[in-house]
N, C-alpha and C positions, 0 to 999 in steps of 0.2 A: 374801792378795789385795791388790793395789795397782795404781795406774796410773802411767804414765810420761809426762812432758811430751813431746809430739810436736814442737810448734813454737809460736812466738809468732804469733798471728794479728793482722794489721793490716788494717783496712778502709780503702779508698782509692778516690777517684773515678778516678784514673789508676793502676791497679795496676802497669802496666809501668814508669811513671816512678818511682813510690815504690820498686818493687823494684830498679831501677837505682841509685837513691840509696843504698839499704841495702847493695847489693853493693859499691859504692865505699866506703862507710863501714867495712865489715867486712873488705874485701879478699877477698870471696867472689864467687860467680857466680850469675847468675839462670838459672832453669829454668822454662819455660812449657809444661807438658804439657797444659794445658787453659785454663780461664778465669782461673785464679789464676796468680800469679807467685811461685815459690818461690826463696828466697835461701839458699844453703848453700855449704859449702866447695868448692873446686875439686876436680876429679877425677871428676865424675859425680854424678848425683842419688842420694844415700843418705838414705833417710827411713824411720824416724827415725835420725838420726846417733848413733852410740854415744857420742860425746864431747861434741858441741856441740848447741846448740839453734838450729835454723834459723828462718826467718821465712817465713810464708805470707801474701802480700798478696792480699786478696780485693776484687774490684771492687764498689762500692756507688754508688747515684746521688746520695747526699747528702754535702755537705762536712762537715768537722769543725766542731763548735760551738765558740764561744769558750772554753768551760769547759776547764780543764786535764784532760788524761787522768788517770784514776786508776791506770793501769798504764803504766809507762815502762821503757825500757832504760837501763842505765848501761854505758858502754863502758870497757874496761880500756886502760891505757897502761903501757908497760914502762920508760920513761925520760922525762926532761924533753924531750929532742929528739924522741922518738916522739910525745909529746903535742902538741908544737908542730906537727909535720908533719901529724898527724891533724887538728888544728883547721884548719889551712890547707887541707887537702884537702876537708874537710867544707864549708867556706865556698865553695870553688871549685865544688862540686857542688850548691849551693843551700841549705845550712843557714843559719839565721838565729838571732841571739841572742834569748833569751827571758828576761823577768823574771817569775818566779813567786813573788817575795818571798823569794828565797834569801839575799839580803844577801851579805856577804863569805863566800866558801866556797872550799874547795880543789877544786872541780869547776866546770865550765862548763856552763850550761844552754843548749841549742839546740833548734831545731825542724827537722824534716825538710821536704821540699818541699810537704807538705800540712798542716804545722802541728803534727805530733805531737812532743811534747816528749821529749827524752832528755838524758842528761848524759855528759860526758867527764870521767872521774876523773883525779886525779893518780896517779902511779905508786905502787902499793901491793903489798907482798909477798903479801898474801892473794889477790890476783887474778892472779898470774903464771901459773897453770895453768888458768884458766877458759876460755881462748880470748878472742876479741875482745869478747864480751858478758860483762861481769863479773857482772851481777846483773839480775834482773827485780824492779823495785820496785813495790810495791802500797800505795797509800794506803788506810787503813782506820781504823775507830773503835776497834778493840780488837785490838792485835797478839797478845795472849795467846790470845784465842779463835781468831784466824785461824791461828796456829801449831798449835793443837790440831786444827783441821779439816784443814789441808793436810798435817800430819804423818801423819794417818791415811789421807788420800786417796792420797798418793804413797809412803808409807813412807820419807820423808826425815826423818832425825833433826834435832831442833833444835840449832843451834850456840849460840844465845844468845836468851833470851826475857826481855824487861822490859816495863814498862807503856808504854814509848816505841817500842820496835821489837822485831822478832823476825827471826831469820835461820835458814833451813833450807838444807841442801845434800844432794845425792845421797849415799848411803852409799858409793858408789864414789869419792867425792872427785873427780868429773869434772864439767866443765861449769859453768854459772853458778850463783850463789846465788839463792835466793828470799828477798826482803827485804820485810817488812811494816813500814810506818811509820805511826805514829799521826798522824792529821790530823783537824781539826774539820769539813772540808768534806764536805757530804753529796753523794750522787750526784744530778746534775742533767741527765744526758743518757745515752743508751745508750753502752756501753763501745766505744771505738774500737779498743782493743787488749785482747786477752785470750789466755789459754792454751788450746790444744787438747791433750787428754789421750788416751792410747792404752792399751788393755789390753795386758798382756804376752802373748806367745804361749801359746796354750792357755787363756787366761782368757776369760770370757764378758762381752760388752759389757752385756747386760741385767742380769746379776748385779752387775757393778761399779756400774752406775747405781743400782740398788736400794740397794747398800751406801752410796753417797754420800747418798742421801736419808735414811737412818737417821742419818747424821752431821750432817744439817742443810741439805743442798742442796735447792733447790726447782726444779721444772720451769719452763722459760722458753719462751714462745711469741713469737717475733719474726717470725712469718710464714714460717718455714722450710719448712712443709708436710711432705711425706713424704720424709724424708732418711735417709741411712745413719748420721747422727750424732745425738746427743741433746744439746740445749741445756739448761743448768742455770745456777743462780746459787748462789754460796757463801753462808754466813751473813751476810756483809757486803754482799750484793747484787752482787758481781762476777760477770760472765758468764763462762762457760767451756763447752767442748764435750767430749763423750766420743765419740771416733771409733770406727768399726767396725774390727776387726782386719783388716789387709791382708796 
């Protein structure tokens, strides 16, 4: 038993505008089948996508707090010219530079049109086959513990685990990496960005949710009411949802 990431969920006051930004950033397309705006590769809505991890932008009434998001995306680049073109395109569509204390670094930290931080990486061979999203980066207190929980949750084998960071990736060697980074900053606001997980065909949502609780997940009430998904937090208090099979 295991779950698969369905998409990255981003909360936004203007879901359509944030969706358009991320479509331009990733070279993808927006799809609006309901109140949310989904961002995925061109060619029609495929959810979940077999190779890439899409973005689901969900409307909320409240703006992002000044606190740095504890989950963010790192974007891949394939060459210095591609990186320069991407940075110029992002700026044109409303991205702004952000100082999160990174100092001199081989990546550029930006924020989208509602202040959600993300990074544009320098060209790296490791990310040439990830698609435009190289990795989902998660700030946490204990990368080893997080790697243990999420390895069991997703059945994604660890690629590297240290006291400073941990890296997981799908055993199919497809899509982005999941990267846990040790940080001293505690949680100070509800998560603006989180993962939505989906059972594999034939697996049971309730059984998967119960399994996650035995691994250390905790039920979360954010006023969602009676929904088809279950809201949880991982052992480091990151929010995530387990969706109903579709």
